[in-house]
Structures are given as structure tokens and as C-alpha cells.
C-alpha positions in Angstrom: 101.8 115.4 123.4 98.4 114.8 121.8 98.6 111.4 120.3 94.9 111.4 119.0 95.4 114.0 116.2 97.7 114.5 113.3 100.3 117.3 113.6 102.1 119.3 111.0 103.7 122.7 110.8 103.9 125.3 108.0 107.3 127.0 108.0 108.8 129.7 105.9 107.2 132.0 103.4 107.9 131.4 99.9 109.4 128.0 100.2 109.5 125.3 102.9 108.6 121.8 104.1 107.8 120.8 107.6 111.0 118.7 107.8 113.3 121.7 106.8 113.6 122.3 110.6 114.6 119.0 112.1 113.3 120.0 115.6 109.8 119.3 114.3 110.4 115.8 113.1 109.6 114.0 116.4 106.2 115.6 116.8 104.7 115.8 113.3 103.1 113.1 111.2 102.4 115.1 108.0 105.0 117.1 106.0 103.5 120.4 104.8 105.0 121.6 101.5 104.7 125.4 101.1 105.8 127.1 97.8 104.8 129.8 95.4 107.1 128.3 92.8 106.4 125.2 90.7 104.9 122.8 93.2 106.5 119.6 91.9 109.9 120.8 92.9 109.1 121.1 96.6 106.8 118.1 96.8 109.5 115.9 95.1 112.1 117.2 97.5 109.9 116.3 100.5 108.9 113.0 98.9 112.5 112.0 98.4 113.7 112.7 101.9 115.3 109.8 103.8 113.1 110.7 106.8 110.0 110.7 104.6 106.6 111.6 106.0 103.4 111.8 103.9 103.6 115.2 102.1 100.7 117.4 101.2 100.6 120.9 99.6 99.7 123.2 102.4 99.9 126.4 100.4 100.7 127.5 96.9 99.2 130.3 94.8 95.6 131.0 95.8 93.0 131.7 93.3 92.8 135.5 92.5 96.1 136.2 94.2 99.7 136.7 93.0 102.0 136.7 96.0 105.3 136.5 94.1 104.4 138.7 91.1 105.6 135.8 88.9 102.4 133.8 88.2 99.0 135.3 88.4 96.6 132.6 89.6 94.9 131.8 86.3 93.0 128.5 85.9 96.1 127.2 84.0 98.5 128.0 86.8 96.1 126.5 89.4 95.7 123.4 87.3 99.4 123.0 87.0 99.8 123.3 90.7 97.2 120.8 91.4 98.3 118.1 89.0 102.1 118.7 89.6 101.4 118.3 93.3 99.6 115.0 92.9 101.9 113.7 90.2 104.9 114.4 92.5 103.9 112.1 95.3 101.7 114.3 97.5 98.9 112.7 99.4 96.7 115.8 99.1 96.5 119.6 98.9 94.6 122.6 100.2 92.8 125.2 98.1 92.8 128.9 98.8 90.9 131.8 97.3 91.6 135.5 97.9 88.0 136.3 98.7 87.3 133.3 100.9 90.1 133.0 103.4 89.6 136.5 104.9 85.8 136.5 104.2 86.1 139.7 102.2 82.9 141.5 101.3 81.0 139.6 98.7 82.9 136.3 99.4 79.7 134.3 98.7 80.1 135.1 95.0 83.4 133.3 94.9 82.3 129.8 96.1 81.8 128.5 92.5 84.9 129.6 90.6 87.1 128.2 87.8 89.8 127.2 90.4 87.5 125.3 92.7 86.0 123.5 89.6 89.5 122.5 88.5 90.1 120.9 91.9 86.9 119.1 91.6 88.0 117.6 88.3 91.3 116.5 89.9 89.4 114.9 92.8 87.1 113.0 90.4 90.1 111.7 88.4 92.1 110.5 91.4 89.3 109.2 93.7 88.6 106.3 91.4 92.2 105.2 91.5 94.6 103.6 94.0 96.8 106.7 93.7 98.4 106.3 97.1 100.2 103.2 95.7 101.8 105.2 92.8 105.2 106.8 92.5 106.3 109.7 90.3 107.9 109.1 87.0 110.3 111.7 85.6 111.5 112.4 82.1 108.3 112.3 80.1 108.4 115.2 77.6 106.6 118.3 78.8 107.0 122.1 78.4 107.9 123.5 81.8 109.8 126.9 82.0 113.3 126.4 80.5 114.9 127.2 83.8 113.0 124.5 85.7 113.8 120.8 85.9 111.2 118.5 84.2 108.2 117.8 86.5 106.7 114.3 86.8 104.0 113.9 84.2 102.8 110.5 85.2 102.6 108.1 88.1 103.1 104.3 88.0 101.9 101.5 90.2 104.6 100.2 92.4 106.3 96.8 92.0 107.9 97.1 95.5 107.1 99.3 98.4 109.5 101.0 100.8 108.8 100.8 104.5 106.7 103.8 105.5 105.7 105.2 108.9 102.5 103.7 110.0 99.7 106.2 109.8 98.0 107.0 113.1 94.6 105.5 113.7 92.1 108.2 113.0 88.3 108.3 113.2 88.0 110.3 110.0 89.4 107.5 107.8 93.1 108.0 107.1 94.1 106.7 103.7 97.6 105.4 103.7 99.8 107.5 101.4 102.8 105.4 100.7 106.0 106.1 98.8 106.9 103.3 96.4 109.6 102.6 93.9 109.9 100.3 91.0 112.0 97.2 91.5 115.3 97.2 89.7 
């Protein structure tokens, strides 16, 4: 097995996490969340696993796509995905755009879009913080769909930290993404 690179796997379409199939656990170091539903639900599920690995949002709604027919990828939907992902304990996320991933004709016109700008705002907000030491807080009032559980709306600095898998040494500058919980 290649021990010099991080490994992950993206599993099933509409909803999955890399650890949903236990046979992958010995060979991956990152848990890829994949969902077209509210991102906080899957990220929190992965974050709260007993066999926790750092979780990132591998795929959710792409800008200018609507894979489920439920939520067109408006700037509001994309913003919710981005913030819900990070406020639910993820250590990062990927961005997709209908015109960019397959390099459709005229893709160059879609490099500077509302969705990519929103991700830039999120990055600017989080990069000045020690976000990897925070944990999700649930129960702060919000307005999710009535059928959904309340998403985390804030993060808090930890008072104690659970043991986490040691991140691999990586030349690209791995930042430890640790799960933490408040002390009782």
C-alpha cells in the first residue's frame, strides 16, 4: 500500500461516507462525505462515528446543477452547503460547477461565478481562525426545512480533545483536523 499519500473513497450516489463500507477503513485516512441532501446531516454522522477519520465534503450540489430535482443550486443553496459542512465538523470541501468539471463549451465564462465567490468568502472567514480545534454546537435556533433536524449553527473552541488518528506526514502541509468535545 502507498504510505506516502492520503487515501479516500467516494461511495454511493445520493448519500454515503467512506466508512459506510467497513472494508475501506484500514486503507483510508480521510472520510469522504457525499450527499445531495442537507450536508450537515451526513457530515455530522461521519464526525460522530466511533471510528472517526477527518471528514470532508467530497460532493454535494454543484453550481448550475440539480441532481435530485429538490434544490436547484442557487447561491443560497450553495452557501448553506458550504457553511453547514464546515459548522458540522468537516475539515474541508470540494466545489463543483456544471460547466467546469466536463469542460463544456464556453467553460471559461464560468470561472468567476456566484458560487465560487461564496466559497471564497467562507475561506476568508475560516482561514484566520483555528477552526480545526472547534466542535459543532447544536440547538441554536435556525430555519431548516421542517422535516430536517436542526443543523449546527456555530462552533465552539474545545475544552478537552479526544484522541484522534495522527495525520500522515505530508509535504503539502497537512493541517490537523481534530474532533473535540466540551468537558462535562
